[in-house]
PDB file of N, H, CA, C and O in Angstrom:
ATOM      1  N   MET A   1      23.227  -4.849   8.735  1.00  0.00           N
ATOM      2  CA  MET A   1      23.159  -3.564   9.398  1.00  0.00           C
ATOM      3  C   MET A   1      23.083  -3.713  10.908  1.00  0.00           C
ATOM      4  O   MET A   1      23.362  -2.766  11.644  1.00  0.00           O
ATOM      5  N   THR A   2      22.715  -4.874  11.362  1.00  0.00           N
ATOM      6  H   THR A   2      22.489  -5.643  10.764  1.00  0.00           H
ATOM      7  CA  THR A   2      22.604  -5.061  12.807  1.00  0.00           C
ATOM      8  C   THR A   2      23.551  -6.145  13.296  1.00  0.00           C
ATOM      9  O   THR A   2      23.186  -6.961  14.142  1.00  0.00           O
ATOM     10  N   PHE A   3      24.766  -6.152  12.762  1.00  0.00           N
ATOM     11  H   PHE A   3      25.062  -5.490  12.075  1.00  0.00           H
ATOM     12  CA  PHE A   3      25.752  -7.146  13.200  1.00  0.00           C
ATOM     13  C   PHE A   3      26.001  -7.038  14.701  1.00  0.00           C
ATOM     14  O   PHE A   3      26.059  -8.056  15.391  1.00  0.00           O
ATOM     15  N   SER A   4      26.146  -5.839  15.203  1.00  0.00           N
ATOM     16  H   SER A   4      26.100  -5.013  14.643  1.00  0.00           H
ATOM     17  CA  SER A   4      26.482  -5.669  16.617  1.00  0.00           C
ATOM     18  C   SER A   4      25.347  -6.107  17.524  1.00  0.00           C
ATOM     19  O   SER A   4      25.595  -6.452  18.679  1.00  0.00           O
ATOM     20  N   ALA A   5      24.121  -6.106  17.048  1.00  0.00           N
ATOM     21  H   ALA A   5      23.919  -5.826  16.109  1.00  0.00           H
ATOM     22  CA  ALA A   5      22.999  -6.532  17.876  1.00  0.00           C
ATOM     23  C   ALA A   5      22.997  -8.045  18.070  1.00  0.00           C
ATOM     24  O   ALA A   5      22.473  -8.538  19.069  1.00  0.00           O
ATOM     25  N   HIS A   6      23.570  -8.777  17.139  1.00  0.00           N
ATOM     26  H   HIS A   6      23.996  -8.377  16.327  1.00  0.00           H
ATOM     27  CA  HIS A   6      23.543 -10.235  17.211  1.00  0.00           C
ATOM     28  C   HIS A   6      24.839 -10.840  17.742  1.00  0.00           C
ATOM     29  O   HIS A   6      24.918 -12.052  17.939  1.00  0.00           O
ATOM     30  N   VAL A   7      25.835 -10.024  17.971  1.00  0.00           N
ATOM     31  H   VAL A   7      25.770  -9.039  17.811  1.00  0.00           H
ATOM     32  CA  VAL A   7      27.096 -10.520  18.517  1.00  0.00           C
ATOM     33  C   VAL A   7      26.957 -10.621  20.030  1.00  0.00           C
ATOM     34  O   VAL A   7      26.527  -9.671  20.683  1.00  0.00           O
ATOM     35  N   GLN A   8      27.317 -11.768  20.582  1.00  0.00           N
ATOM     36  H   GLN A   8      27.665 -12.540  20.052  1.00  0.00           H
ATOM     37  CA  GLN A   8      27.218 -11.974  22.018  1.00  0.00           C
ATOM     38  C   GLN A   8      28.223 -11.101  22.745  1.00  0.00           C
ATOM     39  O   GLN A   8      29.333 -10.887  22.258  1.00  0.00           O
ATOM     40  N   ARG A   9      27.839 -10.601  23.900  1.00  0.00           N
ATOM     41  H   ARG A   9      26.937 -10.775  24.296  1.00  0.00           H
ATOM     42  CA  ARG A   9      28.694  -9.690  24.653  1.00  0.00           C
ATOM     43  C   ARG A   9      29.461 -10.415  25.774  1.00  0.00           C
ATOM     44  O   ARG A   9      29.885  -9.779  26.739  1.00  0.00           O
ATOM     45  N   SER A  10      29.633 -11.684  25.657  1.00  0.00           N
ATOM     46  H   SER A  10      29.289 -12.201  24.874  1.00  0.00           H
ATOM     47  CA  SER A  10      30.328 -12.434  26.704  1.00  0.00           C
ATOM     48  C   SER A  10      31.837 -12.428  26.458  1.00  0.00           C
ATOM     49  O   SER A  10      32.303 -12.103  25.366  1.00  0.00           O
ATOM     50  N   THR A  11      32.579 -12.788  27.481  1.00  0.00           N
ATOM     51  H   THR A  11      32.201 -13.052  28.369  1.00  0.00           H
ATOM     52  CA  THR A  11      34.037 -12.819  27.360  1.00  0.00           C
ATOM     53  C   THR A  11      34.521 -14.061  26.626  1.00  0.00           C
ATOM     54  O   THR A  11      35.674 -14.113  26.198  1.00  0.00           O
ATOM     55  N   SER A  12      33.662 -15.056  26.474  1.00  0.00           N
ATOM     56  H   SER A  12      32.726 -15.014  26.822  1.00  0.00           H
ATOM     57  CA  SER A  12      34.083 -16.295  25.823  1.00  0.00           C
ATOM     58  C   SER A  12      33.899 -16.231  24.303  1.00  0.00           C
ATOM     59  O   SER A  12      34.011 -17.254  23.627  1.00  0.00           O
ATOM     60  N   MET A  13      33.624 -15.059  23.768  1.00  0.00           N
ATOM     61  H   MET A  13      33.534 -14.228  24.317  1.00  0.00           H
ATOM     62  CA  MET A  13      33.433 -14.922  22.326  1.00  0.00           C
ATOM     63  C   MET A  13      34.730 -15.235  21.598  1.00  0.00           C
ATOM     64  O   MET A  13      35.805 -14.773  21.979  1.00  0.00           O
ATOM     65  N   GLY A  14      34.610 -16.011  20.569  1.00  0.00           N
ATOM     66  H   GLY A  14      33.737 -16.387  20.259  1.00  0.00           H
ATOM     67  CA  GLY A  14      35.785 -16.382  19.801  1.00  0.00           C
ATOM     68  C   GLY A  14      36.264 -15.250  18.908  1.00  0.00           C
ATOM     69  O   GLY A  14      35.519 -14.330  18.570  1.00  0.00           O
ATOM     70  N   VAL A  15      37.509 -15.350  18.547  1.00  0.00           N
ATOM     71  H   VAL A  15      38.114 -16.098  18.822  1.00  0.00           H
ATOM     72  CA  VAL A  15      38.103 -14.354  17.670  1.00  0.00           C
ATOM     73  C   VAL A  15      37.425 -14.386  16.302  1.00  0.00           C
ATOM     74  O   VAL A  15      37.248 -13.347  15.667  1.00  0.00           O
ATOM     75  N   ALA A  16      37.049 -15.571  15.856  1.00  0.00           N
ATOM     76  H   ALA A  16      37.192 -16.415  16.372  1.00  0.00           H
ATOM     77  CA  ALA A  16      36.411 -15.699  14.547  1.00  0.00           C
ATOM     78  C   ALA A  16      35.075 -14.958  14.498  1.00  0.00           C
ATOM     79  O   ALA A  16      34.736 -14.356  13.479  1.00  0.00           O
ATOM     80  N   GLU A  17      34.310 -14.999  15.603  1.00  0.00           N
ATOM     81  H   GLU A  17      34.586 -15.487  16.431  1.00  0.00           H
ATOM     82  CA  GLU A  17      33.033 -14.280  15.641  1.00  0.00           C
ATOM     83  C   GLU A  17      33.254 -12.776  15.577  1.00  0.00           C
ATOM     84  O   GLU A  17      32.529 -12.073  14.872  1.00  0.00           O
ATOM     85  N   ARG A  18      34.220 -12.288  16.286  1.00  0.00           N
ATOM     86  H   ARG A  18      34.809 -12.859  16.858  1.00  0.00           H
ATOM     87  CA  ARG A  18      34.519 -10.849  16.258  1.00  0.00           C
ATOM     88  C   ARG A  18      35.014 -10.423  14.882  1.00  0.00           C
ATOM     89  O   ARG A  18      34.588  -9.396  14.354  1.00  0.00           O
ATOM     90  N   LEU A  19      35.911 -11.211  14.303  1.00  0.00           N
ATOM     91  H   LEU A  19      36.257 -12.046  14.732  1.00  0.00           H
ATOM     92  CA  LEU A  19      36.413 -10.883  12.972  1.00  0.00           C
ATOM     93  C   LEU A  19      35.305 -10.964  11.925  1.00  0.00           C
ATOM     94  O   LEU A  19      35.281 -10.178  10.978  1.00  0.00           O
ATOM     95  N   GLY A  20      34.397 -11.908  12.095  1.00  0.00           N
ATOM     96  H   GLY A  20      34.416 -12.547  12.864  1.00  0.00           H
ATOM     97  CA  GLY A  20      33.264 -12.015  11.179  1.00  0.00           C
ATOM     98  C   GLY A  20      32.369 -10.794  11.246  1.00  0.00           C
ATOM     99  O   GLY A  20      31.921 -10.294  10.214  1.00  0.00           O
ATOM    100  N   GLY A  21      32.103 -10.307  12.454  1.00  0.00           N
ATOM    101  H   GLY A  21      32.466 -10.713  13.292  1.00  0.00           H
ATOM    102  CA  GLY A  21      31.294  -9.101  12.605  1.00  0.00           C
ATOM    103  C   GLY A  21      31.955  -7.880  12.012  1.00  0.00           C
ATOM    104  O   GLY A  21      31.309  -7.090  11.323  1.00  0.00           O
ATOM    105  N   VAL A  22      33.242  -7.718  12.275  1.00  0.00           N
ATOM    106  H   VAL A  22      33.767  -8.360  12.835  1.00  0.00           H
ATOM    107  CA  VAL A  22      33.979  -6.575  11.720  1.00  0.00           C
ATOM    108  C   VAL A  22      34.098  -6.706  10.207  1.00  0.00           C
ATOM    109  O   VAL A  22      33.943  -5.721   9.485  1.00  0.00           O
ATOM    110  N   GLY A  23      34.371  -7.908   9.725  1.00  0.00           N
ATOM    111  H   GLY A  23      34.497  -8.708  10.311  1.00  0.00           H
ATOM    112  CA  GLY A  23      34.487  -8.131   8.278  1.00  0.00           C
ATOM    113  C   GLY A  23      33.175  -7.877   7.554  1.00  0.00           C
ATOM    114  O   GLY A  23      33.170  -7.298   6.468  1.00  0.00           O
ATOM    115  N   GLY A  24      32.069  -8.301   8.140  1.00  0.00           N
ATOM    116  H   GLY A  24      32.073  -8.771   9.022  1.00  0.00           H
ATOM    117  CA  GLY A  24      30.764  -8.048   7.536  1.00  0.00           C
ATOM    118  C   GLY A  24      30.441  -6.566   7.482  1.00  0.00           C
ATOM    119  O   GLY A  24      29.899  -6.079   6.490  1.00  0.00           O
ATOM    120  N   THR A  25      30.774  -5.847   8.548  1.00  0.00           N
ATOM    121  H   THR A  25      31.214  -6.243   9.354  1.00  0.00           H
ATOM    122  CA  THR A  25      30.548  -4.406   8.569  1.00  0.00           C
ATOM    123  C   THR A  25      31.401  -3.708   7.521  1.00  0.00           C
ATOM    124  O   THR A  25      30.919  -2.812   6.828  1.00  0.00           O
ATOM    125  N   LEU A  26      32.654  -4.105   7.398  1.00  0.00           N
ATOM    126  H   LEU A  26      33.045  -4.833   7.962  1.00  0.00           H
ATOM    127  CA  LEU A  26      33.528  -3.511   6.385  1.00  0.00           C
ATOM    128  C   LEU A  26      33.055  -3.848   4.966  1.00  0.00           C
ATOM    129  O   LEU A  26      33.170  -3.017   4.065  1.00  0.00           O
ATOM    130  N   ALA A  27      32.530  -5.045   4.762  1.00  0.00           N
ATOM    131  H   ALA A  27      32.436  -5.720   5.494  1.00  0.00           H
ATOM    132  CA  ALA A  27      32.009  -5.423   3.448  1.00  0.00           C
ATOM    133  C   ALA A  27      30.796  -4.566   3.076  1.00  0.00           C
ATOM    134  O   ALA A  27      30.651  -4.160   1.924  1.00  0.00           O
ATOM    135  N   MET A  28      29.930  -4.294   4.051  1.00  0.00           N
ATOM    136  H   MET A  28      30.048  -4.624   4.988  1.00  0.00           H
ATOM    137  CA  MET A  28      28.780  -3.412   3.804  1.00  0.00           C
ATOM    138  C   MET A  28      29.251  -2.008   3.442  1.00  0.00           C
ATOM    139  O   MET A  28      28.722  -1.390   2.518  1.00  0.00           O
ATOM    140  N   CYS A  29      30.246  -1.505   4.169  1.00  0.00           N
ATOM    141  H   CYS A  29      30.676  -2.007   4.920  1.00  0.00           H
ATOM    142  CA  CYS A  29      30.782  -0.166   3.886  1.00  0.00           C
ATOM    143  C   CYS A  29      31.377  -0.109   2.487  1.00  0.00           C
ATOM    144  O   CYS A  29      31.181   0.874   1.772  1.00  0.00           O
ATOM    145  N   LEU A  30      32.091  -1.138   2.092  1.00  0.00           N
ATOM    146  H   LEU A  30      32.249  -1.936   2.673  1.00  0.00           H
ATOM    147  CA  LEU A  30      32.700  -1.185   0.771  1.00  0.00           C
ATOM    148  C   LEU A  30      31.630  -1.228  -0.324  1.00  0.00           C
ATOM    149  O   LEU A  30      31.758  -0.554  -1.346  1.00  0.00           O
ATOM    150  N   ALA A  31      30.574  -2.022  -0.109  1.00  0.00           N
ATOM    151  H   ALA A  31      30.470  -2.570   0.721  1.00  0.00           H
ATOM    152  CA  ALA A  31      29.509  -2.115  -1.105  1.00  0.00           C
ATOM    153  C   ALA A  31      28.795  -0.775  -1.277  1.00  0.00           C
ATOM    154  O   ALA A  31      28.490  -0.376  -2.401  1.00  0.00           O
ATOM    155  N   VAL A  32      28.528  -0.084  -0.180  1.00  0.00           N
ATOM    156  H   VAL A  32      28.776  -0.408   0.733  1.00  0.00           H
ATOM    157  CA  VAL A  32      27.873   1.224  -0.260  1.00  0.00           C
ATOM    158  C   VAL A  32      28.788   2.226  -0.958  1.00  0.00           C
ATOM    159  O   VAL A  32      28.333   3.008  -1.793  1.00  0.00           O
ATOM    160  N   TYR A  33      30.067   2.205  -0.621  1.00  0.00           N
ATOM    161  H   TYR A  33      30.437   1.570   0.057  1.00  0.00           H
ATOM    162  CA  TYR A  33      31.019   3.125  -1.260  1.00  0.00           C
ATOM    163  C   TYR A  33      31.078   2.895  -2.768  1.00  0.00           C
ATOM    164  O   TYR A  33      31.052   3.852  -3.541  1.00  0.00           O
ATOM    165  N   LEU A  34      31.157   1.642  -3.190  1.00  0.00           N
ATOM    166  H   LEU A  34      31.179   0.864  -2.562  1.00  0.00           H
ATOM    167  CA  LEU A  34      31.233   1.346  -4.617  1.00  0.00           C
ATOM    168  C   LEU A  34      29.973   1.780  -5.351  1.00  0.00           C
ATOM    169  O   LEU A  34      30.041   2.274  -6.477  1.00  0.00           O
ATOM    170  N   CYS A  35      28.829   1.594  -4.713  1.00  0.00           N
ATOM    171  H   CYS A  35      28.774   1.193  -3.799  1.00  0.00           H
ATOM    172  CA  CYS A  35      27.580   2.035  -5.348  1.00  0.00           C
ATOM    173  C   CYS A  35      27.543   3.553  -5.481  1.00  0.00           C
ATOM    174  O   CYS A  35      27.164   4.072  -6.531  1.00  0.00           O
ATOM    175  N   TYR A  36      27.929   4.265  -4.434  1.00  0.00           N
ATOM    176  H   TYR A  36      28.237   3.844  -3.581  1.00  0.00           H
ATOM    177  CA  TYR A  36      27.933   5.729  -4.503  1.00  0.00           C
ATOM    178  C   TYR A  36      28.999   6.244  -5.470  1.00  0.00           C
ATOM    179  O   TYR A  36      28.765   7.233  -6.165  1.00  0.00           O
ATOM    180  N   ALA A  37      30.140   5.610  -5.527  1.00  0.00           N
ATOM    181  H   ALA A  37      30.330   4.807  -4.963  1.00  0.00           H
ATOM    182  CA  ALA A  37      31.209   6.062  -6.411  1.00  0.00           C
ATOM    183  C   ALA A  37      30.836   5.887  -7.884  1.00  0.00           C
ATOM    184  O   ALA A  37      31.266   6.673  -8.728  1.00  0.00           O
ATOM    185  N   ASN A  38      30.051   4.876  -8.192  1.00  0.00           N
ATOM    186  H   ASN A  38      29.702   4.238  -7.506  1.00  0.00           H
ATOM    187  CA  ASN A  38      29.662   4.590  -9.572  1.00  0.00           C
ATOM    188  C   ASN A  38      28.216   4.955  -9.859  1.00  0.00           C
ATOM    189  O   ASN A  38      27.625   4.429 -10.802  1.00  0.00           O
ATOM    190  N   LEU A  39      27.641   5.834  -9.073  1.00  0.00           N
ATOM    191  H   LEU A  39      28.121   6.261  -8.306  1.00  0.00           H
ATOM    192  CA  LEU A  39      26.224   6.163  -9.211  1.00  0.00           C
ATOM    193  C   LEU A  39      25.902   6.802 -10.552  1.00  0.00           C
ATOM    194  O   LEU A  39      24.835   6.543 -11.108  1.00  0.00           O
ATOM    195  N   GLN A  40      26.783   7.621 -11.083  1.00  0.00           N
ATOM    196  H   GLN A  40      27.650   7.832 -10.631  1.00  0.00           H
ATOM    197  CA  GLN A  40      26.532   8.252 -12.387  1.00  0.00           C
ATOM    198  C   GLN A  40      26.431   7.200 -13.496  1.00  0.00           C
ATOM    199  O   GLN A  40      25.562   7.289 -14.364  1.00  0.00           O
ATOM    200  N   TYR A  41      27.303   6.227 -13.463  1.00  0.00           N
ATOM    201  H   TYR A  41      28.008   6.155 -12.758  1.00  0.00           H
ATOM    202  CA  TYR A  41      27.286   5.190 -14.483  1.00  0.00           C
ATOM    203  C   TYR A  41      26.092   4.260 -14.322  1.00  0.00           C
ATOM    204  O   TYR A  41      25.504   3.812 -15.307  1.00  0.00           O
ATOM    205  N   ILE A  42      25.744   3.977 -13.087  1.00  0.00           N
ATOM    206  H   ILE A  42      26.221   4.341 -12.287  1.00  0.00           H
ATOM    207  CA  ILE A  42      24.605   3.089 -12.834  1.00  0.00           C
ATOM    208  C   ILE A  42      23.311   3.766 -13.244  1.00  0.00           C
ATOM    209  O   ILE A  42      22.484   3.161 -13.926  1.00  0.00           O
ATOM    210  N   SER A  43      23.125   5.026 -12.834  1.00  0.00           N
ATOM    211  H   SER A  43      23.797   5.517 -12.281  1.00  0.00           H
ATOM    212  CA  SER A  43      21.873   5.715 -13.132  1.00  0.00           C
ATOM    213  C   SER A  43      21.728   6.045 -14.618  1.00  0.00           C
ATOM    214  O   SER A  43      20.604   6.204 -15.095  1.00  0.00           O
ATOM    215  N   ALA A  44      22.833   6.154 -15.364  1.00  0.00           N
ATOM    216  H   ALA A  44      23.746   6.025 -14.977  1.00  0.00           H
ATOM    217  CA  ALA A  44      22.745   6.421 -16.805  1.00  0.00           C
ATOM    218  C   ALA A  44      22.197   5.219 -17.562  1.00  0.00           C
ATOM    219  O   ALA A  44      21.638   5.374 -18.647  1.00  0.00           O
ATOM    220  N   ARG A  45      22.351   4.040 -17.008  1.00  0.00           N
ATOM    221  H   ARG A  45      22.806   3.914 -16.127  1.00  0.00           H
ATOM    222  CA  ARG A  45      21.901   2.821 -17.692  1.00  0.00           C
ATOM    223  C   ARG A  45      20.484   2.402 -17.300  1.00  0.00           C
ATOM    224  O   ARG A  45      19.916   1.504 -17.921  1.00  0.00           O
ATOM    225  N   ILE A  46      19.912   3.032 -16.289  1.00  0.00           N
ATOM    226  H   ILE A  46      20.374   3.761 -15.784  1.00  0.00           H
ATOM    227  CA  ILE A  46      18.579   2.658 -15.819  1.00  0.00           C
ATOM    228  C   ILE A  46      17.575   3.709 -16.290  1.00  0.00           C
ATOM    229  O   ILE A  46      17.817   4.903 -16.108  1.00  0.00           O
ATOM    230  N   PRO A  47      16.458   3.299 -16.889  1.00  0.00           N
ATOM    231  CA  PRO A  47      15.445   4.264 -17.335  1.00  0.00           C
ATOM    232  C   PRO A  47      14.829   5.022 -16.147  1.00  0.00           C
ATOM    233  O   PRO A  47      14.786   4.488 -15.039  1.00  0.00           O
ATOM    234  N   PRO A  48      14.355   6.253 -16.363  1.00  0.00           N
ATOM    235  CA  PRO A  48      13.788   7.050 -15.263  1.00  0.00           C
ATOM    236  C   PRO A  48      12.610   6.382 -14.555  1.00  0.00           C
ATOM    237  O   PRO A  48      12.465   6.521 -13.341  1.00  0.00           O
ATOM    238  N   ALA A  49      11.771   5.665 -15.290  1.00  0.00           N
ATOM    239  H   ALA A  49      11.889   5.552 -16.276  1.00  0.00           H
ATOM    240  CA  ALA A  49      10.630   4.985 -14.651  1.00  0.00           C
ATOM    241  C   ALA A  49      11.121   3.893 -13.699  1.00  0.00           C
ATOM    242  O   ALA A  49      10.540   3.687 -12.634  1.00  0.00           O
ATOM    243  N   ALA A  50      12.177   3.206 -14.080  1.00  0.00           N
ATOM    244  H   ALA A  50      12.649   3.373 -14.945  1.00  0.00           H
ATOM    245  CA  ALA A  50      12.728   2.160 -13.213  1.00  0.00           C
ATOM    246  C   ALA A  50      13.370   2.769 -11.974  1.00  0.00           C
ATOM    247  O   ALA A  50      13.292   2.194 -10.889  1.00  0.00           O
ATOM    248  N   VAL A  51      14.007   3.934 -12.127  1.00  0.00           N
ATOM    249  H   VAL A  51      14.071   4.401 -13.008  1.00  0.00           H
ATOM    250  CA  VAL A  51      14.601   4.616 -10.973  1.00  0.00           C
ATOM    251  C   VAL A  51      13.519   4.996  -9.977  1.00  0.00           C
ATOM    252  O   VAL A  51      13.699   4.839  -8.769  1.00  0.00           O
ATOM    253  N   LYS A  52      12.391   5.497 -10.482  1.00  0.00           N
ATOM    254  H   LYS A  52      12.245   5.625 -11.463  1.00  0.00           H
ATOM    255  CA  LYS A  52      11.279   5.879  -9.605  1.00  0.00           C
ATOM    256  C   LYS A  52      10.731   4.660  -8.870  1.00  0.00           C
ATOM    257  O   LYS A  52      10.469   4.727  -7.669  1.00  0.00           O
ATOM    258  N   ALA A  53      10.558   3.552  -9.579  1.00  0.00           N
ATOM    259  H   ALA A  53      10.772   3.497 -10.554  1.00  0.00           H
ATOM    260  CA  ALA A  53      10.043   2.332  -8.955  1.00  0.00           C
ATOM    261  C   ALA A  53      11.024   1.799  -7.914  1.00  0.00           C
ATOM    262  O   ALA A  53      10.618   1.390  -6.826  1.00  0.00           O
ATOM    263  N   LEU A  54      12.306   1.802  -8.246  1.00  0.00           N
ATOM    264  H   LEU A  54      12.636   2.134  -9.130  1.00  0.00           H
ATOM    265  CA  LEU A  54      13.319   1.318  -7.295  1.00  0.00           C
ATOM    266  C   LEU A  54      13.377   2.189  -6.046  1.00  0.00           C
ATOM    267  O   LEU A  54      13.529   1.679  -4.936  1.00  0.00           O
ATOM    268  N   SER A  55      13.257   3.500  -6.226  1.00  0.00           N
ATOM    269  H   SER A  55      13.133   3.914  -7.128  1.00  0.00           H
ATOM    270  CA  SER A  55      13.310   4.382  -5.055  1.00  0.00           C
ATOM    271  C   SER A  55      12.116   4.154  -4.140  1.00  0.00           C
ATOM    272  O   SER A  55      12.255   4.234  -2.920  1.00  0.00           O
ATOM    273  N   LYS A  56      10.950   3.874  -4.701  1.00  0.00           N
ATOM    274  H   LYS A  56      10.837   3.809  -5.692  1.00  0.00           H
ATOM    275  CA  LYS A  56       9.782   3.581  -3.863  1.00  0.00           C
ATOM    276  C   LYS A  56       9.946   2.254  -3.123  1.00  0.00           C
ATOM    277  O   LYS A  56       9.586   2.143  -1.951  1.00  0.00           O
ATOM    278  N   MET A  57      10.489   1.253  -3.810  1.00  0.00           N
ATOM    279  H   MET A  57      10.781   1.344  -4.762  1.00  0.00           H
ATOM    280  CA  MET A  57      10.708  -0.038  -3.149  1.00  0.00           C
ATOM    281  C   MET A  57      11.744   0.083  -2.042  1.00  0.00           C
ATOM    282  O   MET A  57      11.567  -0.485  -0.964  1.00  0.00           O
ATOM    283  N   LEU A  58      12.823   0.817  -2.297  1.00  0.00           N
ATOM    284  H   LEU A  58      12.967   1.278  -3.172  1.00  0.00           H
ATOM    285  CA  LEU A  58      13.858   0.979  -1.280  1.00  0.00           C
ATOM    286  C   LEU A  58      13.340   1.768  -0.086  1.00  0.00           C
ATOM    287  O   LEU A  58      13.719   1.484   1.051  1.00  0.00           O
ATOM    288  N   ALA A  59      12.478   2.756  -0.326  1.00  0.00           N
ATOM    289  H   ALA A  59      12.171   2.986  -1.249  1.00  0.00           H
ATOM    290  CA  ALA A  59      11.879   3.500   0.778  1.00  0.00           C
ATOM    291  C   ALA A  59      11.025   2.566   1.640  1.00  0.00           C
ATOM    292  O   ALA A  59      11.033   2.672   2.867  1.00  0.00           O
ATOM    293  N   PHE A  60      10.295   1.660   1.005  1.00  0.00           N
ATOM    294  H   PHE A  60      10.289   1.573   0.009  1.00  0.00           H
ATOM    295  CA  PHE A  60       9.496   0.690   1.760  1.00  0.00           C
ATOM    296  C   PHE A  60      10.396  -0.221   2.586  1.00  0.00           C
ATOM    297  O   PHE A  60      10.086  -0.514   3.741  1.00  0.00           O
ATOM    298  N   PHE A  61      11.506  -0.671   2.009  1.00  0.00           N
ATOM    299  H   PHE A  61      11.758  -0.433   1.071  1.00  0.00           H
ATOM    300  CA  PHE A  61      12.427  -1.530   2.750  1.00  0.00           C
ATOM    301  C   PHE A  61      13.026  -0.803   3.951  1.00  0.00           C
ATOM    302  O   PHE A  61      13.183  -1.395   5.018  1.00  0.00           O
ATOM    303  N   VAL A  62      13.358   0.465   3.785  1.00  0.00           N
ATOM    304  H   VAL A  62      13.230   0.946   2.918  1.00  0.00           H
ATOM    305  CA  VAL A  62      13.912   1.245   4.886  1.00  0.00           C
ATOM    306  C   VAL A  62      12.888   1.386   6.015  1.00  0.00           C
ATOM    307  O   VAL A  62      13.237   1.307   7.193  1.00  0.00           O
ATOM    308  N   ILE A  63      11.625   1.596   5.644  1.00  0.00           N
ATOM    309  H   ILE A  63      11.342   1.661   4.687  1.00  0.00           H
ATOM    310  CA  ILE A  63      10.578   1.670   6.676  1.00  0.00           C
ATOM    311  C   ILE A  63      10.453   0.335   7.399  1.00  0.00           C
ATOM    312  O   ILE A  63      10.324   0.301   8.622  1.00  0.00           O
ATOM    313  N   CYS A  64      10.491  -0.765   6.649  1.00  0.00           N
ATOM    314  H   CYS A  64      10.596  -0.737   5.655  1.00  0.00           H
ATOM    315  CA  CYS A  64      10.397  -2.095   7.284  1.00  0.00           C
ATOM    316  C   CYS A  64      11.555  -2.354   8.230  1.00  0.00           C
ATOM    317  O   CYS A  64      11.353  -2.895   9.317  1.00  0.00           O
ATOM    318  N   ILE A  65      12.758  -1.981   7.839  1.00  0.00           N
ATOM    319  H   ILE A  65      12.923  -1.541   6.956  1.00  0.00           H
ATOM    320  CA  ILE A  65      13.915  -2.162   8.701  1.00  0.00           C
ATOM    321  C   ILE A  65      13.784  -1.308   9.950  1.00  0.00           C
ATOM    322  O   ILE A  65      14.099  -1.767  11.048  1.00  0.00           O
ATOM    323  N   GLY A  66      13.324  -0.074   9.798  1.00  0.00           N
ATOM    324  H   GLY A  66      13.068   0.299   8.906  1.00  0.00           H
ATOM    325  CA  GLY A  66      13.129   0.799  10.955  1.00  0.00           C
ATOM    326  C   GLY A  66      12.111   0.249  11.921  1.00  0.00           C
ATOM    327  O   GLY A  66      12.315   0.309  13.133  1.00  0.00           O
ATOM    328  N   VAL A  67      11.018  -0.285  11.415  1.00  0.00           N
ATOM    329  H   VAL A  67      10.851  -0.334  10.430  1.00  0.00           H
ATOM    330  CA  VAL A  67       9.995  -0.878  12.295  1.00  0.00           C
ATOM    331  C   VAL A  67      10.540  -2.111  12.994  1.00  0.00           C
ATOM    332  O   VAL A  67      10.263  -2.329  14.173  1.00  0.00           O
ATOM    333  N   GLN A  68      11.320  -2.927  12.273  1.00  0.00           N
ATOM    334  H   GLN A  68      11.546  -2.750  11.315  1.00  0.00           H
ATOM    335  CA  GLN A  68      11.899  -4.130  12.885  1.00  0.00           C
ATOM    336  C   GLN A  68      12.881  -3.750  13.996  1.00  0.00           C
ATOM    337  O   GLN A  68      12.889  -4.378  15.055  1.00  0.00           O
ATOM    338  N   ILE A  69      13.695  -2.742  13.767  1.00  0.00           N
ATOM    339  H   ILE A  69      13.689  -2.232  12.907  1.00  0.00           H
ATOM    340  CA  ILE A  69      14.656  -2.331  14.787  1.00  0.00           C
ATOM    341  C   ILE A  69      13.935  -1.732  16.002  1.00  0.00           C
ATOM    342  O   ILE A  69      14.326  -1.963  17.146  1.00  0.00           O
ATOM    343  N   PHE A  70      12.874  -0.957  15.728  1.00  0.00           N
ATOM    344  H   PHE A  70      12.557  -0.770  14.798  1.00  0.00           H
ATOM    345  CA  PHE A  70      12.115  -0.350  16.822  1.00  0.00           C
ATOM    346  C   PHE A  70      11.474  -1.416  17.681  1.00  0.00           C
ATOM    347  O   PHE A  70      10.791  -1.097  18.654  1.00  0.00           O
TER     348      PHE A  70
END
């Protein structure tokens, strides 16, 4: 999520580093899209108690990421 924060802003940056940053960002976008597109099938296979536990864990991770970025 913070690829752009770790990419150097110098003119001597290699093409491979730039392509790696763009490729990683596109891979994240693709993974999120696939999860959202198949959410009905994924949630049908997970019990409601597990969904509640996962949502609490993910909320904690989001808070941790926000604090780290801040």
